[in-house]
C-alpha positions, 0 to 999 in steps of 0.5 A: 734070960734070952728070947726063946719061941716056946717054953720048952726051949727055955727050960732046956737052955739052962740044962744043956747046949740047945740049938738057937736058930743054927747056932750052938747056944750054951748059958755064956752064949745066951748071956752074951746075946742078951747083953748085944741085944740090949746094946752093949757094944763089946758084946756086939763085937764078940758076937761078930768075931765069934761068927767070923771064927766059927766060935758058935758052930760053923762060921757065919759071915753074914752074921758077922757082917751084921753084928760088926756093921751095927758096931761100926754104925755105933762107932766102936773103935774096932769094928771098922778093922773087923768089917775089913777082916770079913771082907777079906774072908768073904773073897 
């Protein structure tokens, strides 16, 4: 289960969407975030792409760059290309 700051947030997470530090979180997103937090490179790339496309609420290019940069440091094959897309989107 994802890390939550308080017990109420943990209880609500399984029942409905909750705000998780500015992100609309549902069970699928929480599971993806958990996998990324443990170093799953495919999950890290999915998070980066999701933040780039706005899949988790508003687009967040800072978070997209953060996750894509981490994947690039771990030598994920698609990370450099994703970083270029983020750079173009940033202007």
